[in-house]
C-alpha positions in Angstrom: -9.8 7.5 -12.5 -12.9 6.5 -10.0 -16.2 6.8 -10.0 -15.3 7.7 -5.9 -12.4 10.3 -6.6 -14.1 13.5 -5.9 -11.5 16.8 -5.3 -11.3 18.1 -1.3 -13.0 21.1 -2.6 -16.6 19.2 -4.1 -16.4 16.2 -0.5 -20.4 16.8 0.7 -21.3 18.3 -2.9 -21.6 15.3 -4.6 -25.0 13.1 -5.7 -24.9 9.2 -4.9 -27.0 8.2 -7.3 -28.2 5.0 -9.8 -26.9 5.7 -12.0 -22.8 7.2 -9.7 -23.4 3.6 -8.5 -23.6 1.7 -12.3 -21.4 2.9 -13.5 -18.9 2.6 -9.6 -20.4 -1.5 -10.4 -19.1 -1.5 -13.8 -15.2 0.3 -13.2 -15.2 -2.6 -10.2 -15.9 -5.2 -12.6 -12.6 -3.4 -15.2 -10.6 -3.8 -12.4 -11.0 -7.0 -11.3 -10.2 -8.6 -14.7 -7.5 -6.3 -14.6 -6.0 -7.4 -11.7 -7.2 -11.2 -12.5 -5.3 -10.3 -15.9 -2.3 -9.4 -14.1 -2.4 -11.9 -12.1 -1.9 -14.4 -14.8 0.7 -13.6 -16.0 3.1 -13.3 -12.5 2.6 -9.4 -12.1 1.5 -8.9 -9.4 3.1 -6.2 -7.6 1.4 -4.4 -10.7 -2.3 -5.2 -10.3 -1.8 -3.3 -6.5 -2.7 0.5 -7.8 -6.0 -1.6 -9.0 -6.3 -3.4 -5.9 -6.3 -0.4 -4.0 -8.8 2.0 -6.5 -11.3 -1.2 -5.9 -10.2 -1.5 -2.2 -11.4 2.9 -2.3 -14.9 1.6 -4.6 -15.8 -1.1 -1.8 -15.1 1.2 1.3 -17.4 3.5 -0.4 -20.6 0.7 -1.6 -20.2 -0.4 2.0 -20.6 3.3 3.6 -23.6 4.5 0.8 -25.1 0.6 1.9 -25.0 1.5 5.8 -25.8 5.4 5.4 -29.0 3.7 3.1 -32.6 3.0 5.3 -33.7 -0.5 4.6 -36.5 0.0 2.2 -39.9 -1.6 3.3 -41.9 -4.5 1.2 -44.9 -4.8 0.3 -47.2 -7.2 1.8 -47.8 -10.1 -0.7 -51.1 -9.6 -1.6 
């Protein structure tokens, strides 16, 4: 199950940290590999569920990126 999936009762309580983001990126990598494998085998309809999970993960990451204030860079000496 996707690390993005959070039961209704826990929504808002989930903490986003570097470990969670890394696991999500690794999960996306695996999803893309599965999607490509199914498409190469001519089983495009079988990869729809993986595409939906990948889409949800990407929307989640985009939401986090939009909500995160930009980091200020230190001037280079």
